[in-house]
One Martini backbone bead per residue (centre of mass of N, CA, C, O) as a GRO file, in nm:
protein
  341
    1UNK     BB    1   1.069  -2.702  -3.605
    2UNK     BB    2   1.260  -2.600  -3.835
    3UNK     BB    3   1.486  -2.438  -3.973
    4UNK     BB    4   1.549  -2.197  -4.153
    5UNK     BB    5   1.710  -2.137  -4.440
    6UNK     BB    6   1.724  -1.848  -4.309
    7UNK     BB    7   1.906  -1.698  -4.089
    8UNK     BB    8   1.899  -1.474  -3.879
    9UNK     BB    9   2.105  -1.179  -3.866
   10UNK     BB   10   1.954  -1.077  -3.603
   11UNK     BB   11   1.786  -1.023  -3.318
   12UNK     BB   12   1.528  -0.894  -3.439
   13UNK     BB   13   1.467  -1.129  -3.649
   14UNK     BB   14   1.387  -1.344  -3.424
   15UNK     BB   15   1.101  -1.258  -3.338
   16UNK     BB   16   0.926  -1.397  -3.563
   17UNK     BB   17   1.017  -1.682  -3.482
   18UNK     BB   18   0.945  -1.678  -3.166
   19UNK     BB   19   0.634  -1.620  -3.188
   20UNK     BB   20   0.552  -1.929  -3.230
   21UNK     BB   21   0.605  -1.987  -2.895
   22UNK     BB   22   0.401  -1.801  -2.709
   23UNK     BB   23   0.173  -1.999  -2.664
   24UNK     BB   24  -0.014  -2.115  -2.422
   25UNK     BB   25  -0.116  -2.394  -2.226
   26UNK     BB   26  -0.347  -2.447  -1.997
   27UNK     BB   27  -0.300  -2.745  -1.927
   28UNK     BB   28   0.007  -2.730  -1.902
   29UNK     BB   29   0.023  -2.512  -1.686
   30UNK     BB   30  -0.145  -2.662  -1.469
   31UNK     BB   31   0.039  -2.905  -1.456
   32UNK     BB   32   0.298  -2.752  -1.368
   33UNK     BB   33   0.176  -2.645  -1.108
   34UNK     BB   34   0.108  -2.921  -0.979
   35UNK     BB   35   0.405  -3.048  -1.018
   36UNK     BB   36   0.506  -2.834  -0.795
   37UNK     BB   37   0.312  -2.808  -0.543
   38UNK     BB   38   0.279  -3.097  -0.446
   39UNK     BB   39   0.576  -3.158  -0.367
   40UNK     BB   40   0.615  -2.915  -0.183
   41UNK     BB   41   0.391  -2.986   0.030
   42UNK     BB   42   0.486  -3.275   0.085
   43UNK     BB   43   0.766  -3.195   0.198
   44UNK     BB   44   0.663  -3.019   0.421
   45UNK     BB   45   0.505  -3.244   0.568
   46UNK     BB   46   0.743  -3.437   0.607
   47UNK     BB   47   0.920  -3.246   0.771
   48UNK     BB   48   0.719  -3.218   1.003
   49UNK     BB   49   0.703  -3.521   1.080
   50UNK     BB   50   1.027  -3.543   1.133
   51UNK     BB   51   1.055  -3.377   1.397
   52UNK     BB   52   0.993  -3.632   1.587
   53UNK     BB   53   1.265  -3.773   1.495
   54UNK     BB   54   1.445  -3.539   1.320
   55UNK     BB   55   1.564  -3.229   1.250
   56UNK     BB   56   1.776  -3.317   1.033
   57UNK     BB   57   1.578  -3.441   0.838
   58UNK     BB   58   1.407  -3.189   0.799
   59UNK     BB   59   1.635  -3.014   0.690
   60UNK     BB   60   1.702  -3.181   0.439
   61UNK     BB   61   1.421  -3.158   0.311
   62UNK     BB   62   1.410  -2.847   0.302
   63UNK     BB   63   1.651  -2.801   0.118
   64UNK     BB   64   1.538  -2.964  -0.121
   65UNK     BB   65   1.271  -2.785  -0.146
   66UNK     BB   66   1.404  -2.534  -0.271
   67UNK     BB   67   1.377  -2.628  -0.568
   68UNK     BB   68   1.063  -2.596  -0.582
   69UNK     BB   69   1.064  -2.293  -0.514
   70UNK     BB   70   1.204  -2.209  -0.770
   71UNK     BB   71   0.977  -2.308  -0.959
   72UNK     BB   72   0.763  -2.123  -0.847
   73UNK     BB   73   0.908  -1.865  -0.935
   74UNK     BB   74   0.896  -1.922  -1.240
   75UNK     BB   75   0.590  -1.907  -1.256
   76UNK     BB   76   0.567  -1.621  -1.153
   77UNK     BB   77   0.743  -1.505  -1.377
   78UNK     BB   78   0.550  -1.581  -1.611
   79UNK     BB   79   0.313  -1.417  -1.511
   80UNK     BB   80   0.463  -1.138  -1.535
   81UNK     BB   81   0.492  -1.193  -1.865
   82UNK     BB   82   0.231  -1.334  -1.983
   83UNK     BB   83   0.313  -1.677  -2.016
   84UNK     BB   84   0.096  -1.882  -1.870
   85UNK     BB   85  -0.181  -1.738  -1.944
   86UNK     BB   86  -0.452  -1.605  -2.118
   87UNK     BB   87  -0.564  -1.526  -1.843
   88UNK     BB   88  -0.476  -1.250  -1.672
   89UNK     BB   89  -0.626  -1.262  -1.403
   90UNK     BB   90  -0.546  -1.551  -1.319
   91UNK     BB   91  -0.243  -1.505  -1.344
   92UNK     BB   92  -0.215  -1.280  -1.127
   93UNK     BB   93  -0.324  -1.449  -0.888
   94UNK     BB   94  -0.111  -1.662  -0.897
   95UNK     BB   95   0.125  -1.470  -0.854
   96UNK     BB   96   0.038  -1.363  -0.577
   97UNK     BB   97   0.029  -1.638  -0.425
   98UNK     BB   98   0.322  -1.723  -0.487
   99UNK     BB   99   0.451  -1.473  -0.342
  100UNK     BB  100   0.417  -1.593  -0.057
  101UNK     BB  101   0.619  -1.830  -0.097
  102UNK     BB  102   0.863  -1.634  -0.223
  103UNK     BB  103   0.860  -1.344  -0.086
  104UNK     BB  104   0.713  -1.187  -0.349
  105UNK     BB  105   0.589  -0.913  -0.466
  106UNK     BB  106   0.436  -0.907  -0.761
  107UNK     BB  107   0.416  -0.608  -0.864
  108UNK     BB  108   0.701  -0.526  -0.792
  109UNK     BB  109   0.855  -0.739  -0.950
  110UNK     BB  110   0.733  -0.691  -1.229
  111UNK     BB  111   0.842  -0.402  -1.258
  112UNK     BB  112   1.149  -0.444  -1.203
  113UNK     BB  113   1.179  -0.665  -1.424
  114UNK     BB  114   1.099  -0.486  -1.664
  115UNK     BB  115   1.340  -0.299  -1.629
  116UNK     BB  116   1.552  -0.508  -1.677
  117UNK     BB  117   1.464  -0.578  -1.968
  118UNK     BB  118   1.474  -0.275  -2.084
  119UNK     BB  119   1.806  -0.229  -1.958
  120UNK     BB  120   1.983  -0.443  -2.033
  121UNK     BB  121   2.320  -0.345  -2.086
  122UNK     BB  122   2.279  -0.045  -1.978
  123UNK     BB  123   2.496   0.191  -1.854
  124UNK     BB  124   2.266   0.427  -1.816
  125UNK     BB  125   2.076   0.176  -1.675
  126UNK     BB  126   2.116   0.121  -1.340
  127UNK     BB  127   1.986  -0.058  -1.022
  128UNK     BB  128   1.738  -0.237  -1.139
  129UNK     BB  129   1.735  -0.579  -1.142
  130UNK     BB  130   2.052  -0.604  -1.071
  131UNK     BB  131   2.391  -0.648  -1.080
  132UNK     BB  132   2.627  -0.470  -0.965
  133UNK     BB  133   2.825  -0.290  -1.221
  134UNK     BB  134   3.142  -0.182  -1.287
  135UNK     BB  135   3.357   0.004  -1.429
  136UNK     BB  136   3.676   0.082  -1.440
  137UNK     BB  137   3.636   0.393  -1.413
  138UNK     BB  138   3.443   0.386  -1.173
  139UNK     BB  139   3.638   0.243  -0.983
  140UNK     BB  140   3.875   0.446  -1.005
  141UNK     BB  141   3.692   0.697  -0.892
  142UNK     BB  142   3.696   0.578  -0.630
  143UNK     BB  143   3.735   0.543  -0.322
  144UNK     BB  144   3.872   0.330  -0.108
  145UNK     BB  145   3.599   0.277   0.029
  146UNK     BB  146   3.434   0.227  -0.229
  147UNK     BB  147   3.599  -0.018  -0.322
  148UNK     BB  148   3.550  -0.192  -0.074
  149UNK     BB  149   3.241  -0.208  -0.101
  150UNK     BB  150   3.246  -0.348  -0.378
  151UNK     BB  151   3.412  -0.594  -0.296
  152UNK     BB  152   3.209  -0.694  -0.088
  153UNK     BB  153   2.965  -0.723  -0.275
  154UNK     BB  154   3.134  -0.931  -0.479
  155UNK     BB  155   3.143  -1.135  -0.274
  156UNK     BB  156   3.032  -1.454  -0.241
  157UNK     BB  157   2.917  -1.431   0.048
  158UNK     BB  158   2.731  -1.195  -0.021
  159UNK     BB  159   2.588  -1.281  -0.288
  160UNK     BB  160   2.515  -1.609  -0.189
  161UNK     BB  161   2.442  -1.572   0.136
  162UNK     BB  162   2.350  -1.288   0.237
  163UNK     BB  163   2.184  -1.156   0.005
  164UNK     BB  164   1.935  -1.346  -0.029
  165UNK     BB  165   1.818  -1.303   0.253
  166UNK     BB  166   1.786  -1.000   0.235
  167UNK     BB  167   1.607  -0.983  -0.015
  168UNK     BB  168   1.362  -1.184   0.080
  169UNK     BB  169   1.328  -1.104   0.394
  170UNK     BB  170   1.361  -0.774   0.366
  171UNK     BB  171   1.343  -0.605   0.099
  172UNK     BB  172   1.054  -0.729   0.007
  173UNK     BB  173   0.883  -0.563   0.231
  174UNK     BB  174   0.947  -0.341   0.020
  175UNK     BB  175   0.916  -0.107  -0.257
  176UNK     BB  176   1.192  -0.115  -0.389
  177UNK     BB  177   1.215   0.150  -0.636
  178UNK     BB  178   0.876   0.222  -0.566
  179UNK     BB  179   0.797   0.422  -0.329
  180UNK     BB  180   0.679   0.671  -0.545
  181UNK     BB  181   0.475   0.492  -0.765
  182UNK     BB  182   0.240   0.399  -0.578
  183UNK     BB  183  -0.006   0.204  -0.420
  184UNK     BB  184   0.020  -0.079  -0.555
  185UNK     BB  185   0.303  -0.151  -0.433
  186UNK     BB  186   0.222  -0.133  -0.140
  187UNK     BB  187  -0.007  -0.339  -0.157
  188UNK     BB  188   0.167  -0.573  -0.245
  189UNK     BB  189   0.363  -0.577  -0.004
  190UNK     BB  190   0.154  -0.574   0.234
  191UNK     BB  191  -0.015  -0.815   0.143
  192UNK     BB  192   0.214  -1.020   0.149
  193UNK     BB  193   0.295  -0.977   0.443
  194UNK     BB  194   0.024  -1.061   0.567
  195UNK     BB  195   0.026  -1.353   0.457
  196UNK     BB  196   0.291  -1.439   0.586
  197UNK     BB  197   0.208  -1.381   0.879
  198UNK     BB  198  -0.028  -1.576   0.883
  199UNK     BB  199   0.128  -1.833   0.816
  200UNK     BB  200   0.327  -1.814   1.056
  201UNK     BB  201   0.114  -1.810   1.276
  202UNK     BB  202   0.001  -2.095   1.215
  203UNK     BB  203   0.261  -2.249   1.254
  204UNK     BB  204   0.307  -2.167   1.551
  205UNK     BB  205   0.035  -2.261   1.664
  206UNK     BB  206   0.077  -2.576   1.572
  207UNK     BB  207   0.432  -2.598   1.606
  208UNK     BB  208   0.586  -2.360   1.656
  209UNK     BB  209   0.927  -2.272   1.587
  210UNK     BB  210   1.054  -2.516   1.439
  211UNK     BB  211   0.929  -2.495   1.151
  212UNK     BB  212   1.058  -2.222   1.094
  213UNK     BB  213   1.368  -2.299   1.147
  214UNK     BB  214   1.369  -2.594   0.979
  215UNK     BB  215   1.180  -2.515   0.720
  216UNK     BB  216   1.121  -2.228   0.618
  217UNK     BB  217   1.407  -2.100   0.614
  218UNK     BB  218   1.571  -2.313   0.452
  219UNK     BB  219   1.394  -2.312   0.201
  220UNK     BB  220   1.414  -2.007   0.137
  221UNK     BB  221   1.730  -1.983   0.133
  222UNK     BB  222   1.788  -2.189  -0.082
  223UNK     BB  223   1.621  -2.059  -0.306
  224UNK     BB  224   1.764  -1.785  -0.300
  225UNK     BB  225   2.046  -1.885  -0.373
  226UNK     BB  226   1.978  -2.019  -0.639
  227UNK     BB  227   1.846  -1.773  -0.773
  228UNK     BB  228   2.093  -1.584  -0.761
  229UNK     BB  229   2.282  -1.763  -0.921
  230UNK     BB  230   2.120  -1.776  -1.181
  231UNK     BB  231   2.113  -1.471  -1.230
  232UNK     BB  232   2.413  -1.428  -1.245
  233UNK     BB  233   2.489  -1.632  -1.488
  234UNK     BB  234   2.300  -1.494  -1.701
  235UNK     BB  235   2.509  -1.211  -1.704
  236UNK     BB  236   2.798  -1.304  -1.556
  237UNK     BB  237   3.004  -1.301  -1.820
  238UNK     BB  238   3.268  -1.227  -2.005
  239UNK     BB  239   3.085  -1.194  -2.298
  240UNK     BB  240   2.899  -0.992  -2.243
  241UNK     BB  241   2.658  -0.709  -2.253
  242UNK     BB  242   2.780  -0.370  -2.280
  243UNK     BB  243   2.634  -0.039  -2.316
  244UNK     BB  244   2.593   0.299  -2.463
  245UNK     BB  245   2.374   0.485  -2.587
  246UNK     BB  246   2.367   0.426  -2.928
  247UNK     BB  247   2.495   0.134  -2.889
  248UNK     BB  248   2.243   0.055  -2.757
  249UNK     BB  249   2.046  -0.256  -2.796
  250UNK     BB  250   1.798  -0.440  -2.690
  251UNK     BB  251   1.826  -0.715  -2.855
  252UNK     BB  252   2.129  -0.752  -2.834
  253UNK     BB  253   2.141  -0.752  -2.523
  254UNK     BB  254   1.954  -0.993  -2.479
  255UNK     BB  255   2.117  -1.207  -2.642
  256UNK     BB  256   2.433  -1.138  -2.563
  257UNK     BB  257   2.368  -1.084  -2.230
  258UNK     BB  258   2.280  -1.396  -2.230
  259UNK     BB  259   2.273  -1.711  -2.122
  260UNK     BB  260   2.340  -2.072  -2.174
  261UNK     BB  261   2.256  -2.284  -1.925
  262UNK     BB  262   2.393  -2.598  -1.896
  263UNK     BB  263   2.180  -2.855  -1.783
  264UNK     BB  264   2.062  -3.102  -1.640
  265UNK     BB  265   1.751  -3.217  -1.660
  266UNK     BB  266   1.663  -3.194  -1.360
  267UNK     BB  267   1.762  -2.893  -1.334
  268UNK     BB  268   1.598  -2.781  -1.564
  269UNK     BB  269   1.324  -2.843  -1.440
  270UNK     BB  270   1.358  -2.700  -1.161
  271UNK     BB  271   1.438  -2.418  -1.330
  272UNK     BB  272   1.246  -2.373  -1.577
  273UNK     BB  273   1.459  -2.315  -1.818
  274UNK     BB  274   1.624  -2.043  -1.736
  275UNK     BB  275   1.897  -2.106  -1.887
  276UNK     BB  276   1.738  -2.005  -2.148
  277UNK     BB  277   1.795  -1.678  -2.143
  278UNK     BB  278   1.833  -1.556  -2.425
  279UNK     BB  279   1.547  -1.624  -2.519
  280UNK     BB  280   1.387  -1.490  -2.297
  281UNK     BB  281   1.495  -1.197  -2.341
  282UNK     BB  282   1.402  -1.177  -2.641
  283UNK     BB  283   1.124  -1.362  -2.552
  284UNK     BB  284   0.919  -1.341  -2.271
  285UNK     BB  285   0.638  -1.491  -2.381
  286UNK     BB  286   0.765  -1.760  -2.339
  287UNK     BB  287   0.714  -2.039  -2.209
  288UNK     BB  288   0.915  -2.233  -2.019
  289UNK     BB  289   0.820  -2.513  -2.166
  290UNK     BB  290   0.916  -2.388  -2.471
  291UNK     BB  291   1.228  -2.337  -2.479
  292UNK     BB  292   1.321  -2.621  -2.583
  293UNK     BB  293   1.203  -2.589  -2.867
  294UNK     BB  294   1.390  -2.371  -2.968
  295UNK     BB  295   1.670  -2.527  -2.939
  296UNK     BB  296   1.576  -2.765  -3.114
  297UNK     BB  297   1.511  -2.583  -3.385
  298UNK     BB  298   1.777  -2.383  -3.310
  299UNK     BB  299   2.110  -2.403  -3.324
  300UNK     BB  300   2.214  -2.115  -3.284
  301UNK     BB  301   2.081  -2.093  -2.998
  302UNK     BB  302   2.204  -2.350  -2.867
  303UNK     BB  303   2.516  -2.226  -2.907
  304UNK     BB  304   2.467  -1.974  -2.756
  305UNK     BB  305   2.620  -1.885  -2.468
  306UNK     BB  306   2.754  -2.123  -2.347
  307UNK     BB  307   2.720  -2.265  -2.002
  308UNK     BB  308   2.869  -2.441  -1.781
  309UNK     BB  309   2.912  -2.533  -1.467
  310UNK     BB  310   3.218  -2.505  -1.465
  311UNK     BB  311   3.226  -2.222  -1.600
  312UNK     BB  312   3.046  -2.073  -1.389
  313UNK     BB  313   3.250  -2.069  -1.148
  314UNK     BB  314   3.439  -1.843  -1.281
  315UNK     BB  315   3.242  -1.588  -1.254
  316UNK     BB  316   3.318  -1.499  -0.954
  317UNK     BB  317   3.591  -1.344  -1.084
  318UNK     BB  318   3.393  -1.125  -1.192
  319UNK     BB  319   3.368  -0.744  -1.168
  320UNK     BB  320   3.457  -0.580  -1.436
  321UNK     BB  321   3.406  -0.343  -1.695
  322UNK     BB  322   3.562  -0.344  -2.014
  323UNK     BB  323   3.515  -0.127  -2.267
  324UNK     BB  324   3.756  -0.180  -2.458
  325UNK     BB  325   3.713  -0.512  -2.463
  326UNK     BB  326   3.427  -0.624  -2.390
  327UNK     BB  327   3.462  -0.724  -2.072
  328UNK     BB  328   3.498  -0.919  -1.803
  329UNK     BB  329   3.682  -0.874  -1.492
  330UNK     BB  330   3.910  -0.891  -1.259
  331UNK     BB  331   4.084  -0.746  -1.014
  332UNK     BB  332   4.356  -0.873  -1.092
  333UNK     BB  333   4.351  -0.790  -1.392
  334UNK     BB  334   4.325  -0.485  -1.345
  335UNK     BB  335   4.598  -0.463  -1.199
  336UNK     BB  336   4.785  -0.590  -1.420
  337UNK     BB  337   4.687  -0.407  -1.670
  338UNK     BB  338   4.609  -0.105  -1.506
  339UNK     BB  339   4.675  -0.055  -1.193
  340UNK     BB  340   4.408  -0.143  -1.033
  341UNK     BB  341   4.331  -0.172  -0.677
   0.00000   0.00000   0.00000
């Protein structure tokens, strides 16, 4: 589908264009599900078989399998957005079952993620489903201890090594953020926990603790780390979008505050095209396998907020939002420019 003769003038006008891509194909969705689950379970089985040969071989296979677990999460993600199947009941059950593999209670994640979409880039509504980001003034107003805690939180070791394990192995065991929001979120969390416990019990029963330590944990932690990194670079880049009050506008924040992470084709496939995040945030009902159609057909979107792998590495040095300049900056830059230590 070629570009319109008249390119939409603003983010809201893109909605009618992107609506053409929203319908999922049941056959394509089921194919994508099979093309993800079959290799995932095959690699799990291969890693288990290799335990008798060398635990190091099993570990290597398990770490590689983390990439397929990321793709499983993307399918669960699409289920939560109502973008995977036309049958909502079947879609929700697929999402719940995949949540056992991703260690993510489906209803809890779906709700917190919808909050993220509804308030992304809004300085007046932060704290659920996002990476904590302080403005310069908020950081300046903190005590020395408060600044230290924020610096530790934003350190790469915490964000990308400690944080992912905590998030998926521990935090997801409770409906954090929705503790008083109703029984359904507790049911989602506890039901997922029960299924995870059952699966782990069967693994230990048939194979002892080695499959848990060498296969389950490395696969889960690798996927968690990749997933957190992808989520980070989707929104934490220098010219992202943050505003507040009447200045904040949902569609502008969605389009301008999300990156287009340009990945090689194998990585794009394994990550379920989630790098085309600006399009996804602007119109979340588009199935992940149709996002490439959008940037193929619309050059303006293909060129917007492009972020290469090399460029993305520099984003780990961005920590604070400068409202005056409208950009993220590092602690060092804040100290040099504003004298904020």
